[in-house]
KOLGUZA-732947 format. One record per atom (N, C-alpha, C): x, y, z; atom name; residue number from 1. Coordinates in pm, 1 decimal, padded with zeros to 6 digits. Example, Ala and Ser with C-alpha at 12.3 -4.5 7.8 and 13.67 -1.06 7.14 Angstrom:
+----------+----------+----------+------+------+
!       c1 !       c2 !       c3 ! voza ! rose !
+----------+----------+----------+------+------+
!  01319.0 ! -00569.0 !  00780.0 !    N !    1 !
!  01230.0 ! -00450.0 !  00780.0 !   CA !    1 !
!  01320.0 ! -00330.0 !  00780.0 !    C !    1 !
!  01285.0 ! -00225.0 !  00708.0 !    N !    2 !
!  01367.0 ! -00106.0 !  00714.0 !   CA !    2 !
!  01290.0 !  00003.0 !  00787.0 !    C !    2 !
+----------+----------+----------+------+------+
This chain:
+----------+----------+----------+------+------+
!       c1 !       c2 !       c3 ! voza ! rose !
+----------+----------+----------+------+------+
!  00099.9 ! -00124.1 !  00014.0 !    N !    1 !
!  00019.3 ! -00004.0 !  00008.3 !   CA !    1 !
!  00095.2 !  00124.2 ! -00000.3 !    C !    1 !
!  00217.6 !  00114.8 ! -00067.4 !    N !    2 !
!  00267.7 !  00233.4 ! -00054.1 !   CA !    2 !
!  00250.3 !  00331.6 ! -00138.8 !    C !    2 !
!  00129.1 !  00304.4 ! -00243.6 !    N !    3 !
!  00116.0 !  00395.4 ! -00337.9 !   CA !    3 !
! -00029.1 !  00474.2 ! -00288.5 !    C !    3 !
! -00052.8 !  00459.0 ! -00157.8 !    N !    4 !
! -00177.5 !  00514.0 ! -00089.5 !   CA !    4 !
! -00163.1 !  00657.5 ! -00040.1 !    C !    4 !
! -00040.3 !  00671.6 ! -00050.6 !    N !    5 !
!  00015.0 !  00833.9 ! -00010.5 !   CA !    5 !
! -00036.5 !  00887.3 !  00121.4 !    C !    5 !
! -00103.6 !  00969.1 !  00162.6 !    N !    6 !
! -00148.1 !  01017.1 !  00294.0 !   CA !    6 !
! -00255.6 !  00965.9 !  00332.6 !    C !    6 !
! -00309.9 !  00894.4 !  00278.8 !    N !    7 !
! -00425.7 !  00779.5 !  00327.0 !   CA !    7 !
! -00372.6 !  00643.4 !  00369.8 !    C !    7 !
! -00225.3 !  00626.9 !  00351.7 !    N !    8 !
! -00195.5 !  00506.0 !  00378.8 !   CA !    8 !
! -00208.6 !  00452.0 !  00504.0 !    C !    8 !
! -00191.9 !  00513.5 !  00618.9 !    N !    9 !
! -00201.1 !  00466.3 !  00789.4 !   CA !    9 !
! -00343.1 !  00425.8 !  00788.1 !    C !    9 !
! -00437.5 !  00536.1 !  00767.5 !    N !   10 !
! -00568.0 !  00511.4 !  00793.1 !   CA !   10 !
! -00646.2 !  00377.4 !  00727.6 !    C !   10 !
! -00597.3 !  00383.3 !  00609.4 !    N !   11 !
! -00628.3 !  00273.7 !  00518.8 !   CA !   11 !
! -00609.4 !  00121.5 !  00572.1 !    C !   11 !
! -00451.9 !  00132.9 !  00627.3 !    N !   12 !
! -00393.5 !  00017.8 !  00670.3 !   CA !   12 !
! -00502.0 ! -00024.9 !  00841.1 !    C !   12 !
! -00511.1 !  00081.9 !  00889.8 !    N !   13 !
! -00595.5 !  00056.6 !  01041.8 !   CA !   13 !
! -00715.8 ! -00001.0 !  00993.0 !    C !   13 !
! -00756.4 !  00047.2 !  00881.9 !    N !   14 !
! -00896.8 ! -00014.4 !  00871.5 !   CA !   14 !
! -00905.5 ! -00173.2 !  00827.2 !    C !   14 !
! -00809.3 ! -00213.1 !  00734.9 !    N !   15 !
! -00771.9 ! -00341.5 !  00722.5 !   CA !   15 !
! -00747.3 ! -00427.6 !  00841.6 !    C !   15 !
! -00656.3 ! -00374.3 !  00938.5 !    N !   16 !
! -00615.4 ! -00429.9 !  01059.7 !   CA !   16 !
! -00743.1 ! -00481.1 !  01116.0 !    C !   16 !
! -00828.8 ! -00364.3 !  01144.8 !    N !   17 !
! -00935.0 ! -00393.9 !  01219.5 !   CA !   17 !
! -01027.3 ! -00483.5 !  01170.4 !    C !   17 !
! -01082.6 ! -00459.8 !  01053.4 !    N !   18 !
! -01173.8 ! -00572.4 !  01005.6 !   CA !   18 !
! -01104.7 ! -00728.9 !  01010.8 !    C !   18 !
! -00947.0 ! -00738.6 !  00988.5 !    N !   19 !
! -00901.8 ! -00855.3 !  01017.5 !   CA !   19 !
! -00946.6 ! -00932.7 !  01160.3 !    C !   19 !
! -00913.7 ! -00816.0 !  01265.5 !    N !   20 !
! -00951.3 ! -00858.6 !  01407.1 !   CA !   20 !
! -01085.0 ! -00885.8 !  01419.9 !    C !   20 !
! -01228.8 ! -00811.7 !  01358.9 !    N !   21 !
! -01363.5 ! -00855.2 !  01365.0 !   CA !   21 !
! -01373.9 ! -00968.9 !  01307.4 !    C !   21 !
! -01291.4 ! -00991.9 !  01186.5 !    N !   22 !
! -01301.7 ! -01139.2 !  01118.9 !   CA !   22 !
! -01267.2 ! -01254.9 !  01209.1 !    C !   22 !
! -01201.1 ! -01234.8 !  01290.8 !    N !   23 !
! -01156.7 ! -01345.5 !  01368.3 !   CA !   23 !
! -01037.4 ! -01431.6 !  01337.7 !    C !   23 !
! -00957.1 ! -01342.6 !  01217.9 !    N !   24 !
! -00823.4 ! -01385.9 !  01197.7 !   CA !   24 !
! -00722.9 ! -01434.7 !  01298.3 !    C !   24 !
! -00643.5 ! -01510.8 !  01306.8 !    N !   25 !
! -00559.9 ! -01549.3 !  01428.7 !   CA !   25 !
! -00436.0 ! -01511.0 !  01407.1 !    C !   25 !
! -00381.2 ! -01436.0 !  01282.6 !    N !   26 !
! -00258.5 ! -01389.6 !  01268.7 !   CA !   26 !
! -00224.7 ! -01280.2 !  01187.4 !    C !   26 !
! -00137.8 ! -01177.1 !  01171.7 !    N !   27 !
! -00114.2 ! -01094.5 !  01094.6 !   CA !   27 !
!  00062.1 ! -01075.5 !  01067.3 !    C !   27 !
!  00133.7 ! -01062.6 !  00966.5 !    N !   28 !
!  00246.1 ! -00991.4 !  00961.4 !   CA !   28 !
!  00250.8 ! -00913.9 !  00883.5 !    C !   28 !
!  00276.4 ! -00778.5 !  00946.1 !    N !   29 !
!  00294.4 ! -00675.0 !  00845.7 !   CA !   29 !
!  00441.6 ! -00649.6 !  00804.1 !    C !   29 !
!  00450.8 ! -00614.1 !  00663.8 !    N !   30 !
!  00593.4 ! -00583.4 !  00655.4 !   CA !   30 !
!  00581.1 ! -00437.2 !  00601.9 !    C !   30 !
!  00664.6 ! -00349.4 !  00687.5 !    N !   31 !
!  00664.3 ! -00216.3 !  00697.0 !   CA !   31 !
!  00775.8 ! -00152.7 !  00758.9 !    C !   31 !
!  00816.0 ! -00032.0 !  00759.7 !    N !   32 !
!  00917.4 !  00052.4 !  00836.1 !   CA !   32 !
!  00883.5 !  00178.7 !  00833.5 !    C !   32 !
!  00921.0 !  00253.5 !  00950.4 !    N !   33 !
!  00909.6 !  00407.1 !  00951.5 !   CA !   33 !
!  00802.6 !  00423.5 !  01048.2 !    C !   33 !
!  00753.5 !  00518.2 !  01025.2 !    N !   34 !
!  00606.3 !  00609.0 !  01104.9 !   CA !   34 !
!  00525.9 !  00483.1 !  01097.2 !    C !   34 !
!  00478.9 !  00414.5 !  00980.9 !    N !   35 !
!  00351.8 !  00325.2 !  00956.1 !   CA !   35 !
!  00365.9 !  00237.0 !  01058.3 !    C !   35 !
!  00486.7 !  00179.4 !  01048.7 !    N !   36 !
!  00501.9 !  00052.9 !  01132.5 !   CA !   36 !
!  00453.3 !  00063.2 !  01316.3 !    C !   36 !
!  00511.1 !  00184.4 !  01303.0 !    N !   37 !
!  00468.7 !  00205.6 !  01473.7 !   CA !   37 !
!  00341.6 !  00207.9 !  01506.8 !    C !   37 !
!  00275.2 !  00287.7 !  01417.1 !    N !   38 !
!  00115.3 !  00318.6 !  01443.9 !   CA !   38 !
!  00069.7 !  00178.9 !  01415.5 !    C !   38 !
!  00128.8 !  00080.7 !  01315.7 !    N !   39 !
!  00055.9 ! -00075.8 !  01302.7 !   CA !   39 !
!  00084.2 ! -00124.0 !  01425.3 !    C !   39 !
!  00177.7 ! -00126.5 !  01503.1 !    N !   40 !
!  00214.4 ! -00241.5 !  01595.2 !   CA !   40 !
!  00111.1 ! -00207.8 !  01704.3 !    C !   40 !
!  00061.8 ! -00087.3 !  01728.3 !    N !   41 !
! -00077.1 ! -00111.5 !  01820.0 !   CA !   41 !
! -00198.7 ! -00125.4 !  01813.6 !    C !   41 !
! -00226.7 ! -00114.2 !  01642.3 !    N !   42 !
! -00373.1 ! -00193.4 !  01623.8 !   CA !   42 !
! -00326.2 ! -00365.1 !  01630.9 !    C !   42 !
! -00247.1 ! -00407.5 !  01571.9 !    N !   43 !
! -00207.6 ! -00557.1 !  01565.3 !   CA !   43 !
! -00206.6 ! -00609.4 !  01676.7 !    C !   43 !
! -00172.5 ! -00559.0 !  01799.6 !    N !   44 !
! -00148.4 ! -00634.0 !  01924.6 !   CA !   44 !
! -00281.3 ! -00700.7 !  01976.2 !    C !   44 !
! -00419.0 ! -00668.0 !  01908.5 !    N !   45 !
! -00530.7 ! -00721.6 !  01943.7 !   CA !   45 !
! -00538.8 ! -00875.1 !  01871.4 !    C !   45 !
! -00455.6 ! -00919.4 !  01780.1 !    N !   46 !
! -00463.1 ! -01028.4 !  01747.8 !   CA !   46 !
! -00381.7 ! -01126.8 !  01804.1 !    C !   46 !
! -00390.5 ! -01244.2 !  01801.5 !    N !   47 !
! -00319.2 ! -01359.0 !  01898.4 !   CA !   47 !
! -00165.1 ! -01377.2 !  01860.2 !    C !   47 !
! -00152.3 ! -01377.8 !  01698.6 !    N !   48 !
! -00000.9 ! -01385.5 !  01647.8 !   CA !   48 !
! -00017.1 ! -01252.5 !  01568.9 !    C !   48 !
!  00078.5 ! -01195.7 !  01607.2 !    N !   49 !
!  00126.3 ! -01042.0 !  01527.2 !   CA !   49 !
!  00260.9 ! -01022.0 !  01539.6 !    C !   49 !
!  00314.1 ! -00956.3 !  01401.8 !    N !   50 !
!  00443.9 ! -00915.0 !  01399.4 !   CA !   50 !
!  00485.0 ! -00818.0 !  01310.2 !    C !   50 !
!  00554.9 ! -00703.5 !  01319.0 !    N !   51 !
!  00585.3 ! -00615.3 !  01204.4 !   CA !   51 !
!  00747.8 ! -00620.8 !  01174.7 !    C !   51 !
!  00756.3 ! -00655.3 !  01055.8 !    N !   52 !
!  00901.3 ! -00664.0 !  00987.1 !   CA !   52 !
!  00916.1 ! -00595.5 !  00900.6 !    C !   52 !
!  01060.8 ! -00556.4 !  00867.2 !    N !   53 !
!  01089.6 ! -00502.9 !  00711.4 !   CA !   53 !
!  01120.5 ! -00589.1 !  00600.9 !    C !   53 !
!  01138.5 ! -00715.2 !  00608.6 !    N !   54 !
!  01175.7 ! -00790.7 !  00495.3 !   CA !   54 !
!  01079.0 ! -00896.6 !  00481.0 !    C !   54 !
!  01062.7 ! -00939.0 !  00350.4 !    N !   55 !
!  00976.8 ! -01068.2 !  00340.4 !   CA !   55 !
!  01059.3 ! -01181.2 !  00404.1 !    C !   55 !
!  01159.9 ! -01188.6 !  00390.3 !    N !   56 !
!  01224.4 ! -01307.7 !  00494.8 !   CA !   56 !
!  01185.2 ! -01314.7 !  00591.1 !    C !   56 !
!  01207.8 ! -01193.0 !  00654.1 !    N !   57 !
!  01126.6 ! -01180.7 !  00830.1 !   CA !   57 !
!  01002.6 ! -01202.0 !  00843.8 !    C !   57 !
!  00920.3 ! -01181.9 !  00712.3 !    N !   58 !
!  00814.1 ! -01208.3 !  00742.1 !   CA !   58 !
!  00758.5 ! -01341.5 !  00756.1 !    C !   58 !
!  00833.2 ! -01443.4 !  00653.8 !    N !   59 !
!  00830.8 ! -01579.4 !  00663.3 !   CA !   59 !
!  00875.4 ! -01650.9 !  00788.8 !    C !   59 !
!  00995.1 ! -01625.5 !  00846.9 !    N !   60 !
!  01012.9 ! -01631.9 !  00954.5 !   CA !   60 !
!  00926.3 ! -01618.4 !  01072.9 !    C !   60 !
!  00869.7 ! -01521.9 !  01085.2 !    N !   61 !
!  00743.6 ! -01485.4 !  01176.4 !   CA !   61 !
!  00641.7 ! -01595.8 !  01156.6 !    C !   61 !
!  00606.5 ! -01601.8 !  01045.6 !    N !   62 !
!  00495.5 ! -01679.8 !  00991.9 !   CA !   62 !
!  00471.9 ! -01842.3 !  01002.7 !    C !   62 !
!  00642.3 ! -01897.6 !  00995.1 !    N !   63 !
!  00633.1 ! -02015.8 !  01009.4 !   CA !   63 !
!  00612.9 ! -02125.1 !  01152.9 !    C !   63 !
!  00607.7 ! -02049.6 !  01251.1 !    N !   64 !
!  00598.4 ! -02132.4 !  01395.9 !   CA !   64 !
!  00431.6 ! -02115.6 !  01403.3 !    C !   64 !
!  00384.1 ! -02043.0 !  01344.1 !    N !   65 !
!  00218.8 ! -02001.7 !  01337.7 !   CA !   65 !
!  00173.2 ! -02128.5 !  01266.5 !    C !   65 !
!  00229.1 ! -02171.2 !  01172.2 !    N !   66 !
!  00139.5 ! -02242.7 !  01068.6 !   CA !   66 !
!  00136.5 ! -02407.9 !  01090.8 !    C !   66 !
!  00036.2 ! -02465.6 !  01018.4 !    N !   67 !
!  00029.0 ! -02546.3 !  01045.2 !   CA !   67 !
! -00034.0 ! -02627.9 !  00896.4 !    C !   67 !
!  00011.6 ! -02791.1 !  00888.2 !    N !   68 !
! -00064.4 ! -02790.7 !  00749.9 !   CA !   68 !
! -00229.6 ! -02773.9 !  00700.6 !    C !   68 !
! -00214.5 ! -02732.4 !  00601.5 !    N !   69 !
! -00396.8 ! -02714.8 !  00574.9 !   CA !   69 !
! -00401.1 ! -02551.2 !  00584.7 !    C !   69 !
! -00324.8 ! -02469.2 !  00683.5 !    N !   70 !
! -00379.0 ! -02322.9 !  00695.9 !   CA !   70 !
! -00405.0 ! -02272.1 !  00560.5 !    C !   70 !
! -00424.2 ! -02144.1 !  00534.4 !    N !   71 !
! -00455.4 ! -02065.1 !  00481.7 !   CA !   71 !
! -00373.6 ! -01917.3 !  00483.5 !    C !   71 !
! -00310.6 ! -01867.6 !  00395.0 !    N !   72 !
! -00250.6 ! -01755.3 !  00415.4 !   CA !   72 !
! -00247.6 ! -01660.3 !  00292.9 !    C !   72 !
! -00267.7 ! -01539.4 !  00315.7 !    N !   73 !
! -00304.0 ! -01423.8 !  00213.4 !   CA !   73 !
! -00183.2 ! -01352.3 !  00217.6 !    C !   73 !
! -00146.0 ! -01336.8 !  00106.8 !    N !   74 !
!  00018.3 ! -01245.5 !  00124.9 !   CA !   74 !
! -00036.7 ! -01112.1 !  00021.7 !    C !   74 !
! -00047.3 ! -00997.8 !  00078.8 !    N !   75 !
! -00108.1 ! -00878.9 ! -00003.4 !   CA !   75 !
! -00015.1 ! -00767.4 !  00025.5 !    C !   75 !
!  00029.4 ! -00697.0 ! -00053.9 !    N !   76 !
!  00128.1 ! -00574.1 ! -00037.2 !   CA !   76 !
!  00173.5 ! -00499.8 ! -00166.8 !    C !   76 !
!  00215.6 ! -00417.4 ! -00144.1 !    N !   77 !
!  00285.5 ! -00301.3 ! -00285.2 !   CA !   77 !
!  00384.9 ! -00426.0 ! -00325.5 !    C !   77 !
!  00382.5 ! -00394.3 ! -00465.9 !    N !   78 !
!  00507.4 ! -00459.6 ! -00533.0 !   CA !   78 !
!  00629.0 ! -00401.6 ! -00490.2 !    C !   78 !
!  00664.9 ! -00272.9 ! -00437.8 !    N !   79 !
!  00768.0 ! -00247.8 ! -00420.7 !   CA !   79 !
!  00830.3 ! -00351.8 ! -00271.3 !    C !   79 !
!  00753.1 ! -00399.9 ! -00203.3 !    N !   80 !
!  00793.0 ! -00480.6 ! -00088.9 !   CA !   80 !
!  00861.5 ! -00649.3 ! -00146.6 !    C !   80 !
!  00805.9 ! -00634.9 ! -00278.8 !    N !   81 !
!  00834.3 ! -00808.8 ! -00346.4 !   CA !   81 !
!  00792.6 ! -00898.4 ! -00240.5 !    C !   81 !
!  00639.2 ! -00916.5 ! -00186.3 !    N !   82 !
!  00615.7 ! -01028.9 ! -00127.8 !   CA !   82 !
!  00603.1 ! -01169.3 ! -00145.3 !    C !   82 !
!  00608.9 ! -01138.3 ! -00304.2 !    N !   83 !
!  00634.6 ! -01298.7 ! -00362.5 !   CA !   83 !
!  00778.7 ! -01364.5 ! -00291.7 !    C !   83 !
!  00839.2 ! -01287.6 ! -00273.3 !    N !   84 !
!  00977.6 ! -01357.9 ! -00195.4 !   CA !   84 !
!  00961.7 ! -01446.3 ! -00059.9 !    C !   84 !
!  00808.3 ! -01423.8 ! -00032.8 !    N !   85 !
!  00797.7 ! -01514.2 !  00120.1 !   CA !   85 !
!  00793.4 ! -01642.7 !  00099.2 !    C !   85 !
!  00687.6 ! -01679.3 ! -00025.6 !    N !   86 !
!  00678.0 ! -01814.2 ! -00014.8 !   CA !   86 !
!  00764.6 ! -01896.1 ! -00059.2 !    C !   86 !
!  00896.1 ! -01902.0 ! -00090.6 !    N !   87 !
!  00999.0 ! -01974.1 ! -00095.8 !   CA !   87 !
!  01068.4 ! -01987.2 !  00035.9 !    C !   87 !
!  01055.3 ! -01918.8 !  00142.7 !    N !   88 !
!  01107.1 ! -01945.9 !  00256.9 !   CA !   88 !
!  01008.6 ! -02012.1 !  00319.0 !    C !   88 !
!  00878.1 ! -02007.4 !  00314.7 !    N !   89 !
!  00800.2 ! -02089.3 !  00356.3 !   CA !   89 !
!  00784.0 ! -02224.3 !  00316.5 !    C !   89 !
!  00818.7 ! -02268.9 !  00209.2 !    N !   90 !
!  00826.3 ! -02401.7 !  00156.5 !   CA !   90 !
!  00934.7 ! -02455.1 !  00183.7 !    C !   90 !
!  01039.2 ! -02410.4 !  00232.7 !    N !   91 !
!  01171.9 ! -02510.1 !  00289.0 !   CA !   91 !
!  01123.5 ! -02598.4 !  00404.7 !    C !   91 !
+----------+----------+----------+------+------+
């Protein structure tokens, strides 16, 4: 969501609040800077949560939480290169 400009933090908070409402069990947020500090406060309501700065760190956070048959959604700005998460999860 790097492309969202000045609305980025507000829109990220809305998505995270919806995740909480839906009962998601975890979220890993790839970000850095001011936005990550604000997001950390919101995601603490989820049982499993982390804010990291790289796709590899995202995978390392996810691995202990995942079990066979779990579903994950990987979504983010192309700039973050989140497709790099999958190879780490397949090891």
